[in-house]
C-alpha positions as CSV (number, residue, x, y, z in Angstrom):
1,X,-10.4,54.7,59.8
2,X,-10.2,55.0,56.0
3,X,-8.4,52.1,54.4
4,X,-8.0,50.7,50.9
5,X,-7.8,47.1,52.2
6,X,-10.5,45.0,50.5
7,X,-12.7,43.4,53.1
8,X,-14.8,40.3,52.9
9,X,-17.7,39.0,55.1
10,X,-16.1,36.1,57.0
11,X,-12.8,35.2,58.6
12,X,-12.0,31.7,60.0
13,X,-10.8,31.7,63.6
14,X,-10.0,28.6,65.6
15,X,-12.5,26.4,63.8
16,X,-15.4,28.9,63.3
17,X,-16.4,31.6,60.9
18,X,-16.7,35.1,62.4
19,X,-17.6,38.4,60.8
20,X,-14.6,40.4,59.5
21,X,-15.1,43.2,62.0
22,X,-15.0,40.8,65.0
23,X,-11.5,39.4,64.2
24,X,-9.7,41.5,66.8
25,X,-7.0,40.7,69.3
26,X,-6.0,42.3,72.6
27,X,-3.3,44.8,72.7
28,X,-1.4,42.7,75.3
29,X,-1.2,39.7,72.8
30,X,2.3,38.4,72.6
31,X,2.4,39.0,68.9
32,X,1.8,42.7,69.2
33,X,4.9,43.1,71.3
34,X,7.2,40.5,69.9
35,X,6.0,39.7,66.4
36,X,5.4,36.0,67.4
37,X,3.4,34.8,64.4
38,X,3.8,32.5,61.4
39,X,1.8,32.8,58.2
40,X,1.3,31.9,54.5
41,X,0.3,33.6,51.4
42,X,-1.6,31.4,48.8
43,X,-3.4,32.3,45.6
44,X,-6.5,30.8,44.0
45,X,-7.2,31.3,40.3
46,X,-10.3,30.9,38.1
47,X,-10.0,28.0,35.7
48,X,-12.3,26.5,33.2
49,X,-13.2,23.9,35.9
50,X,-13.9,26.5,38.5
51,X,-11.6,28.0,41.1
52,X,-8.3,26.1,41.9
53,X,-5.8,26.9,44.7
54,X,-2.2,26.8,43.6
55,X,0.0,24.5,45.6
56,X,-2.2,24.6,48.7
57,X,-0.6,21.5,50.3
58,X,2.9,22.8,49.8
59,X,2.1,26.2,51.3
60,X,0.5,24.5,54.3
61,X,3.5,22.2,54.7
62,X,5.6,25.3,55.1
63,X,3.0,26.9,57.4
64,X,3.2,23.9,59.7
65,X,7.0,23.7,59.4
66,X,7.3,27.4,60.4
67,X,5.0,26.7,63.4
68,X,7.1,23.7,64.4
69,X,10.3,25.8,64.2
70,X,8.8,28.3,66.6
71,X,7.3,25.6,68.8
72,X,3.7,26.6,68.1
73,X,1.1,23.8,68.4
74,X,-1.7,24.8,66.0
75,X,-4.1,22.2,67.2
76,X,-5.1,21.3,63.7
77,X,-3.8,19.0,60.9
78,X,-2.8,20.4,57.5
79,X,-5.8,18.7,56.0
80,X,-8.2,20.5,58.5
81,X,-6.6,23.8,57.6
82,X,-6.8,23.1,53.8
83,X,-10.5,22.3,54.3
84,X,-11.0,25.5,56.2
85,X,-9.3,27.6,53.5
86,X,-11.7,26.1,50.9
87,X,-14.7,26.6,53.1
88,X,-13.8,30.2,53.8
89,X,-13.5,30.9,50.0
90,X,-17.0,29.5,49.5
91,X,-18.5,31.4,52.4
92,X,-17.2,34.7,51.1
93,X,-18.2,33.8,47.5
94,X,-14.7,34.2,46.2
95,X,-13.0,32.3,43.3
96,X,-9.8,34.1,42.4
97,X,-8.4,35.4,45.7
98,X,-5.4,35.6,48.0
99,X,-5.6,33.3,51.2
100,X,-3.7,34.1,54.4
101,X,-3.5,31.5,57.1
102,X,-1.8,33.0,60.2
103,X,-1.1,31.7,63.7
104,X,-0.3,34.1,66.5
105,X,0.7,34.0,70.1
106,X,-2.3,35.6,72.1
107,X,-2.4,37.2,75.4
108,X,-0.7,35.3,78.3
109,X,2.9,35.9,78.5
110,X,4.4,39.4,79.5
111,X,8.0,38.5,78.7
112,X,9.9,36.9,75.8
113,X,9.1,33.3,76.8
114,X,5.9,32.8,74.6
115,X,4.7,29.4,76.0
116,X,2.1,30.8,78.4
117,X,0.5,32.6,75.5
118,X,-2.2,30.6,73.6
119,X,-1.8,30.0,69.9
120,X,-4.7,31.2,67.8
121,X,-5.1,30.4,64.2
122,X,-6.9,32.6,61.7
123,X,-7.5,32.3,57.9
124,X,-8.3,35.4,55.8
125,X,-9.1,35.6,52.1
126,X,-9.7,38.6,49.9
127,X,-9.4,39.7,46.2
128,X,-5.8,40.9,45.5
129,X,-4.5,41.9,42.1
130,X,-0.9,42.4,41.0
131,X,1.2,43.0,44.1
132,X,3.5,45.6,42.6
133,X,0.9,47.4,40.5
134,X,-1.4,46.8,37.5
135,X,1.4,47.2,34.9
136,X,4.1,45.4,36.8
137,X,3.6,41.9,35.2
138,X,3.6,43.4,31.7
139,X,6.1,46.3,31.9
140,X,8.3,45.4,34.9
141,X,9.4,47.4,37.9
142,X,12.3,49.6,38.9
143,X,14.3,48.1,41.9
144,X,17.3,49.1,44.0
145,X,19.9,47.3,46.1
146,X,19.0,47.9,49.6
147,X,21.4,49.3,52.3
148,X,19.7,46.8,54.7
149,X,21.0,43.2,54.4
150,X,19.5,39.9,55.1
151,X,20.5,38.1,58.4
152,X,23.4,35.7,58.8
153,X,22.5,32.0,59.2
154,X,21.6,31.1,62.7
155,X,20.5,34.6,63.4
156,X,16.9,33.7,62.9
157,X,15.4,30.9,60.9
158,X,14.9,32.2,57.5
159,X,13.2,29.0,56.3
160,X,10.3,29.9,58.6
161,X,7.8,32.4,57.3
162,X,7.3,34.4,60.5
163,X,5.9,37.8,61.1
164,X,8.8,39.2,63.1
165,X,11.2,38.5,60.2
166,X,9.4,41.0,58.0
167,X,10.6,44.0,60.1
168,X,13.9,43.6,58.1
169,X,11.9,43.5,54.8
170,X,9.8,46.6,55.9
171,X,13.0,48.6,56.3
172,X,14.0,47.6,52.7
173,X,10.6,48.4,51.2
174,X,10.3,51.8,52.9
175,X,13.8,52.8,51.8
176,X,13.1,51.7,48.2
177,X,9.8,53.7,48.2
178,X,11.4,56.8,49.7
179,X,14.0,56.7,46.9
180,X,11.4,56.3,44.1
181,X,11.7,52.5,43.5
182,X,9.0,49.9,43.5
183,X,11.1,47.2,45.2
184,X,14.3,46.4,47.0
185,X,16.9,43.7,46.5
186,X,18.8,42.5,49.6
187,X,22.3,41.3,49.9
188,X,23.5,38.6,52.3
189,X,26.1,39.4,55.0
190,X,28.6,38.0,52.6
191,X,27.7,40.6,50.0
192,X,26.1,38.2,47.6
193,X,22.5,38.7,46.3
194,X,19.9,37.1,48.6
195,X,16.3,38.0,47.7
196,X,13.8,40.9,47.4
197,X,11.9,42.4,50.3
198,X,9.3,39.7,50.0
199,X,10.3,37.8,46.9
200,X,12.9,35.5,45.5
201,X,14.9,36.8,42.6
202,X,16.1,35.2,39.3
203,X,18.6,36.4,36.6
204,X,19.1,35.3,33.0
205,X,22.5,35.4,31.5
206,X,23.4,33.9,28.1
207,X,20.2,31.7,28.2
208,X,20.9,30.3,31.6
209,X,18.4,30.9,34.4
210,X,20.3,31.8,37.6
211,X,19.0,32.0,41.1
212,X,20.8,32.6,44.4
213,X,21.4,29.2,46.2
214,X,19.6,28.6,49.5
215,X,22.3,29.9,52.0
216,X,20.4,30.4,55.2
217,X,19.6,34.1,54.4
218,X,16.4,33.7,52.4
219,X,13.0,32.1,52.4
220,X,12.6,29.0,50.1
221,X,9.7,30.2,48.0
222,X,7.0,27.9,46.7
223,X,6.9,30.0,43.5
224,X,10.6,29.7,43.2
225,X,10.2,26.0,43.2
226,X,7.5,26.3,40.6
227,X,9.8,28.2,38.3
228,X,12.6,25.7,38.7
229,X,10.3,22.9,37.7
230,X,8.8,24.9,34.9
231,X,12.3,25.7,33.6
232,X,13.1,22.0,33.5
233,X,9.8,21.3,31.6
234,X,10.7,24.1,29.1
235,X,14.3,22.9,28.6
236,X,15.8,26.1,30.1
237,X,19.2,25.5,31.8
238,X,19.3,26.4,35.5
239,X,22.1,27.3,37.9
240,X,21.7,27.9,41.6
241,X,24.8,29.6,42.7
242,X,26.3,32.6,44.5
243,X,25.3,35.8,42.7
244,X,27.5,38.9,43.0
245,X,25.8,42.3,43.2
246,X,27.4,43.5,39.8
247,X,25.8,40.5,38.1
248,X,22.5,42.3,38.6
249,X,23.7,45.1,36.4
250,X,25.0,42.9,33.6
251,X,22.2,40.3,33.4
252,X,20.2,39.9,30.3
253,X,16.9,39.6,32.4
254,X,15.9,39.8,36.0
255,X,12.6,39.0,37.7
256,X,11.1,38.6,41.1
257,X,9.0,35.6,42.0
258,X,6.5,35.0,44.9
259,X,2.8,34.2,45.5
260,X,1.9,37.8,45.7
261,X,4.3,39.0,43.0
262,X,3.8,36.0,40.7
263,X,6.6,36.6,38.1
264,X,7.3,40.3,38.0
265,X,10.0,41.5,35.5
266,X,12.6,44.0,36.8
267,X,13.4,46.7,34.1
268,X,16.1,48.6,36.1
269,X,18.3,48.2,39.1
270,X,19.9,51.3,40.8
271,X,18.7,53.2,37.7
272,X,20.8,50.9,35.4
273,X,18.5,49.4,32.8
274,X,18.4,45.6,32.7
275,X,19.3,45.0,29.0
276,X,16.9,47.1,27.0
277,X,14.7,47.8,30.0
278,X,11.9,45.5,28.8
279,X,10.9,42.1,30.1
280,X,13.0,39.4,28.4
281,X,11.9,36.3,26.6
282,X,12.7,33.8,29.2
283,X,10.9,35.9,31.9
284,X,7.7,36.1,29.7
285,X,8.0,32.4,28.8
286,X,8.1,31.4,32.4
287,X,5.5,33.9,33.4
288,X,3.1,32.5,30.7
289,X,3.8,29.0,31.7
290,X,3.0,29.6,35.4
291,X,-0.1,31.5,34.9
292,X,-1.4,29.1,32.3
293,X,-1.0,26.2,34.8
294,X,-2.6,28.3,37.6
295,X,-5.5,29.2,35.4
296,X,-6.0,25.7,34.0
297,X,-5.0,26.6,30.5
298,X,-2.3,24.0,30.2
299,X,-1.9,20.5,31.8
300,X,-1.2,20.5,35.5
301,X,1.7,18.0,35.1
302,X,3.0,18.4,38.7
303,X,-0.5,18.2,40.5
304,X,-0.2,21.7,41.8
305,X,-3.9,22.6,41.7
306,X,-6.5,21.9,44.3
307,X,-9.8,22.4,42.6
308,X,-12.7,23.8,44.7
309,X,-15.5,21.3,44.3
310,X,-18.6,23.1,42.8
311,X,-22.2,23.1,44.1
312,X,-21.8,24.4,47.7
313,X,-23.8,27.4,48.4
314,X,-22.5,30.1,51.0
315,X,-24.8,29.0,53.8
316,X,-23.6,25.4,53.5
317,X,-20.0,26.7,53.5
318,X,-20.5,28.6,56.6
319,X,-21.8,25.7,58.6
320,X,-19.2,23.5,57.0
321,X,-16.4,25.8,58.0
322,X,-17.5,25.8,61.7
323,X,-17.0,22.0,61.8
324,X,-14.1,21.9,59.3
325,X,-11.7,20.8,62.0
326,X,-13.5,17.5,62.1
327,X,-14.7,17.2,58.4
328,X,-12.0,17.5,55.8
329,X,-14.4,16.9,53.0
330,X,-14.3,20.3,51.3
331,X,-11.1,19.7,49.3
332,X,-11.2,18.0,46.0
333,X,-8.3,15.7,45.0
334,X,-5.3,17.3,43.4
335,X,-5.0,16.8,39.7
């Protein structure tokens, strides 16, 4: 099958490295039929001190929180998974890359009760550029308000990053693409702005950075948290509040945030230009601040970077990853 997906040599599965092409599951796996998985998206960046993973521990906290919500026992500690992420990067010879831990329900249960199905944990990493296209970070993207809305609270747990939740997001994304947009913006059941298909959203109005408050309809993004902290560092006033749909059309700036999307400006919504249709100064200021921290070009004041310790060759990394569940030595201290 022809695919544009970049491949690497190794994938981590249940404590051991296996070749990429051997990372397959049975069609009767519970995850195939019911979407029973939890996952994370994490980025590593090149820095003057070598590769560094941005907010590794925070992403893995959410990974384990998601598993706990769905009553999935991963059988590993966050420290063991962190070590495995680093070891996998080394084994594949990657510095700047995207890291995807995922836990799935395998083959065992035939019905909705997932407990007879074993939990299998994988980690994949691969090179991945700008999520919304090469020019997106610089020029911005065109978005639309989706006809599909996010779920009501207590419908499913939106604070969990679970595979099945993204069926809703796929409908938004496909609708946006079919109508000529790069991305979709979802409303909550109350009609207020919630998030993008796979990103949080921010607005700027009269110099104030505004983001929808966490209301049980959206994922609490790690990058969202980075932006709130960086805004405080930069002296930018912030408000988390209910955002009406029409506020999107009258904002001075709008941008998406996420691990994949980083900080992506929005230049138009429903074919209405955001201000002059160009990325705004606060958007660019925060984008610059985030990427400079991630790339080691400004002080890491919040301890977000996990530096990958140098000097390990690929062969050592392979053997280290196979025993990483017992040897959490591959992760340098955060600093």
